[in-house]
Structure formats: C-alpha cells, structure tokens
DRENLUMKE-972752 format. One record per residue: x negated, z negated, y negated of N, C-alpha, C, CB in turn; residue in one letter. Coordinates in steps of 0.05 Angstrom, whole numbers, plus 5000, padded with zeros to 4 digits. Atoms other than C-alpha are relative to their C-alpha. Last residue first. Glycine has a CB too. Example, Ala and Ser with C-alpha at 12.3 -4.5 7.8 and 13.67 -1.06 7.14 Angstrom:
BEGIN
> 5016 5001 5024 4727 4857 5021 5015 4986 4978 4991 5029 4991 S $
> 4982 5000 5024 4754 4844 5090 4982 5000 4976 5020 4975 4999 A $
//
This chain:
BEGIN
> 5024 4994 4984 5020 5312 4949 4989 5027 4993 5005 4999 5029 R $
> 5022 4992 5017 5070 5301 4893 4974 5006 5015 4995 4980 4979 C $
> 4994 4977 5017 5137 5298 4929 4974 5011 4988 5019 4992 4978 V $
> 4989 4978 4985 5119 5252 4988 5002 5026 4983 5028 4993 5009 Q $
> 5020 4991 4980 5072 5206 4950 5010 5024 5016 4993 4977 5019 E $
> 5020 4984 5014 5120 5204 4891 4979 5010 5020 4988 4983 4978 A $
> 4989 4973 5007 5176 5182 4938 4980 5017 4986 5025 4996 4982 R $
> 4997 4985 4975 5134 5126 4969 5011 5028 4994 5019 4985 5019 E $
> 5026 4992 4990 5112 5102 4900 5002 5017 5026 4982 4975 5005 A $
> 5011 4979 5018 5183 5102 4872 4973 5011 5011 4996 4990 4971 Y $
> 4983 4977 4995 5210 5062 4931 4990 5024 4984 5030 4995 4995 A $
> 5008 4991 4973 5152 5013 4923 5015 5025 5008 5004 4978 5021 K $
> 5025 4986 5002 5166 5007 4849 4990 5011 5026 4979 4980 4989 Y $
> 4996 4975 5014 5239 4991 4860 4974 5016 4998 5012 4996 4972 A $
> 4983 4983 4982 5224 4938 4912 5005 5027 4987 5027 4986 5006 T $
> 5017 4990 4979 5168 4911 4868 5015 5018 5020 4986 4977 5015 W $
> 5016 4979 5011 5215 4905 4808 4982 5012 5022 4982 4989 4977 F $
> 4983 4977 5005 5265 4866 4849 4984 5023 4989 5023 4992 4979 R $
> 4993 4989 4974 5210 4820 4876 5019 5024 4997 5014 4979 5017 Q $
> 5023 4985 4989 5182 4810 4807 5006 5013 5026 4975 4981 5003 D $
> 5003 4976 5017 5250 4790 4779 4976 5017 5010 4996 4993 4971 A $
> 4980 4980 4994 5262 4743 4838 4997 5026 4984 5027 4989 4996 P $
> 4979 4999 5021 5196 4706 4826 5020 5022 5006 4987 5006 4972 R $
> 4975 5010 4988 5158 4697 4892 5023 5000 4979 4996 4972 5011 T $
> 4985 5019 5015 5099 4740 4870 5026 4991 5015 5008 5011 4972 S $
> 5000 5025 4986 5057 4775 4922 5016 4978 4986 4972 4991 5004 T $
> 4992 4997 4972 5073 4846 4900 5002 4973 5014 4980 5018 5015 R $
> 4971 4996 5000 5070 4827 4826 5010 5001 5029 5008 5026 4985 V $
> 4988 5025 5009 5000 4798 4834 5031 5002 5000 4991 4993 4971 E $
> 5002 5019 4978 4978 4858 4875 5013 4973 4992 4970 4995 5007 Q $
> 4981 4991 4980 5003 4905 4821 5000 4980 5024 4993 5028 5009 A $
> 4974 5011 5007 4965 4864 4769 5022 5009 5019 5008 5008 4971 S $
> 4997 5026 4986 4901 4881 4806 5027 4987 4993 4978 4981 4992 H $
> 4989 4997 4973 4909 4953 4783 5005 4974 5015 4981 5018 5016 P $
> 5009 5022 4984 4898 4932 4710 5012 5002 5028 5008 4972 4987 D $
> 5020 5015 5014 4902 4988 4659 4988 4978 5018 5011 4988 4975 R $
> 5022 4982 5006 4939 5036 4705 4977 4986 4986 5010 5023 4982 Y $
> 5016 4997 4976 4981 4980 4734 4977 5020 4996 5017 5009 5023 F $
> 5020 5020 4999 5005 4963 4664 4982 5002 5024 5013 4973 4999 G $
> 5023 4990 5016 5042 5029 4661 4977 4980 5001 5008 5006 4971 I $
> 5018 4987 4981 5088 5002 4716 4975 5010 4986 5014 5023 5015 A $
> 5014 5021 4985 5121 4954 4666 4979 5013 5019 5020 4984 5016 R $
> 5018 5014 5018 5138 5011 4619 4984 4978 5014 5015 4988 4976 R $
> 5022 4982 5005 5166 5051 4677 4980 4987 4981 5010 5027 4987 Q $
> 5018 5001 4976 5208 4992 4699 4976 5018 4996 5016 5008 5025 E $
> 5014 5026 5000 5236 4985 4628 4981 4998 5024 5020 4977 5001 A $
> 5020 5000 5021 5253 5059 4626 4983 4974 4999 5013 5005 4973 G $
> 4989 5002 5027 5288 5054 4692 4978 5002 4980 5017 4973 4997 S $
> 5006 5024 5015 5253 5078 4755 5014 5001 4973 4970 4996 4996 L $
> 4999 5024 4984 5274 5128 4809 4997 4974 4984 4980 5001 5021 T $
> 4977 5000 4981 5290 5196 4779 5003 4973 5013 4995 5021 5022 Q $
> 4976 4996 5015 5246 5190 4717 5025 4998 5018 5000 5027 4986 N $
> 4993 5025 5014 5191 5161 4760 5026 5002 4985 4977 4992 4980 A $
> 4989 5018 4980 5193 5222 4804 5008 4974 4988 4980 4996 5023 V $
> 4974 4990 4992 5184 5267 4744 5014 4983 5021 4997 5029 5010 A $
> 4981 5008 5020 5128 5222 4719 5028 5010 5007 4992 5012 4972 Q $
> 4994 5028 4997 5091 5229 4784 5020 4990 4980 4973 4984 4998 I $
> 4983 5003 4976 5098 5304 4780 5007 4971 5004 4985 5011 5025 C $
> 4973 4991 5006 5071 5305 4709 5019 4998 5023 5000 5029 4991 G $
> 4988 5020 5018 5011 5263 4728 5029 5008 4992 4983 4997 4975 C $
> 4994 5024 4985 4996 5309 4787 5014 4979 4983 4975 4988 5013 L $
> 4980 4994 4979 5002 5373 4747 5008 4975 5015 4990 5022 5019 A $
> 4974 4997 5013 4966 5346 4685 5022 5006 5021 4999 5023 4980 P $
> 4997 4972 5010 4909 5323 4729 5027 5002 4987 4997 5021 5023 S $
> 4980 4994 5020 4885 5255 4753 4998 5030 4992 4996 4983 4975 R $
> 4978 4983 4989 4847 5251 4819 5020 5009 4978 5015 4986 5021 A $
> 5009 4973 4996 4783 5225 4786 5023 5019 5008 4978 5001 5021 R $
> 4998 4991 4972 4817 5163 4760 4991 5029 5002 5029 4996 5011 R $
> 5026 4991 4992 4793 5140 4691 4999 5010 5029 4979 4979 4996 D $
> 5015 5017 4981 4863 5134 4663 4973 5012 5007 5017 4996 5026 S $
> 5020 5016 5015 4887 5169 4600 4983 4983 5019 5015 4982 4980 A $
> 5020 4982 5012 4922 5224 4640 4978 4984 4985 5014 5019 4981 L $
> 5015 4987 4979 4958 5172 4683 4977 5017 4988 5018 5017 5017 C $
> 5019 5021 4990 4978 5130 4623 4983 5012 5022 5016 4976 5011 A $
> 5020 5006 5020 5008 5192 4590 4979 4980 5010 5013 4990 4974 D $
> 5018 4977 5001 5044 5213 4654 4977 4996 4979 5015 5026 4992 S $
> 5017 5002 4977 5072 5143 4660 4980 5023 5001 5017 4999 5026 I $
> 5019 5022 5002 5096 5143 4588 4982 4998 5025 5015 4975 4996 P $
> 4989 5026 5008 5129 5212 4587 4978 4978 5003 5024 4993 5017 G $
> 5019 5014 5017 5122 5284 4608 5013 4973 4993 4993 5016 4975 S $
> 4987 5014 5022 5156 5319 4667 4978 4987 4983 5021 4979 5010 A $
> 5017 5008 5022 5138 5366 4723 5017 4986 4979 4986 5025 4987 M $
> 4985 5004 5025 5166 5380 4792 4981 4990 4978 5024 4979 5004 P $
> 4992 5027 5006 5115 5405 4842 5018 4999 4976 4976 4983 4996 R $
> 5020 5021 5002 5112 5477 4864 5012 4973 4994 4981 5008 4978 G $
> 4998 5019 4978 5167 5523 4890 4979 4978 4999 4998 5014 5026 G $
> 5014 4989 4976 5149 5583 4847 5000 4980 5023 4971 5007 4992 R $
> 4984 4978 4988 5203 5564 4796 4986 5012 5025 5005 5021 4980 P $
> 5016 4975 5003 5167 5498 4784 5015 5022 5014 4971 4996 5012 D $
> 5013 4990 4975 5220 5445 4778 4984 5025 4994 5022 5006 5021 G $
> 5001 4971 4998 5233 5411 4712 4987 5008 5026 4985 5013 4976 E $
> 5009 4991 4974 5254 5339 4704 5002 5030 5000 5017 4988 5023 F $
> 4983 4980 4988 5259 5308 4636 4988 5010 5025 5006 5023 4980 R $
> 4973 5003 5010 5233 5247 4599 5019 5021 5012 5000 5002 4970 N $
> 4982 4979 5009 5165 5235 4629 5028 4994 4992 5001 5018 5019 A $
> 4986 5004 5025 5099 5203 4660 5023 5018 4994 4981 5002 4978 G $
> 4971 5002 5002 5047 5199 4722 5013 4999 4972 5008 4978 5013 G $
> 4984 4980 5014 4973 5192 4743 5029 4991 4994 5001 5025 5015 C $
> 5017 4979 5010 4916 5153 4773 5015 5020 4983 4986 5015 5023 A $
> 5009 5009 5026 4961 5093 4779 4979 5019 4989 4988 4972 5002 S $
> 4979 4996 5020 4996 5132 4834 4990 4991 4972 5025 4985 5007 L $
> 4995 4971 5003 4933 5138 4876 5020 5005 4978 5011 5012 5026 T $
> 5023 4988 5013 4913 5066 4864 5004 5029 4995 4974 4995 5016 A $
> 4999 5009 5028 4983 5042 4881 4977 5013 4984 4999 4969 4998 I $
> 4978 4985 5012 4982 5083 4945 5002 4993 4970 5026 4995 5014 L $
> 5010 4973 5004 4915 5054 4963 5020 5018 4986 4992 5012 5027 G $
> 5018 5001 5023 4943 4984 4952 4989 5028 4994 4978 4979 5003 F $
> 4983 5000 5024 5000 5000 5000 4982 5000 4975 5019 4976 5000 M $
//
C-alpha cells in the first residue's frame, strides 16, 4: 500500500474529466495534478498527473483532494492517517484507498 501511495503522490490534479479520443488515459487539471507535477518524483509527467487528477475528481471530494495533497509534501503523513484510530481519519483513508486503487488501474 505504501508503494501505491508513493506512486500516486508522484502525480495527480483537476476540475474536469476528458477522455483521450485515441483511447488513452483520462486527463484533468487541478490541485492533485499541480502537486504531482511539483513533486520530485521521477515518474511524474503531465499525462500521469492529469490522469490521477481525473480519477480524483471522480472519487474524492474537494476537501479530500486538498487533504491528499499533503501526502506529496510528506509521504509519511499517509502512514499516520492510515494507522490513526480517529473516525474522520478512518473515513478519509477508506476514500483515499479506493481512489488510489482506481487510479492505479486507470493510469498505468
């Protein structure tokens, strides 16, 4: 799971969903995409970050996206949320995990 977080925190962001007419990845722009592109991850690219944002737009609320941006700056914070016993953290982690799994499927 931590590897998935690291991969996703390498990219992502957006406000609208656009499919590539040639059957490629969906693309979007937004806060996760911006954080992804600003990260120091080698895997980042406009295509991957835009795809991750498009999935975020479908699966995470705006507040959840803003919270997830923190994982780009501090990947260890994801581990802290994952192991938290606070109900709000547990709800967020459930949503984030579903988003991460979907982004991994769609954005490979």
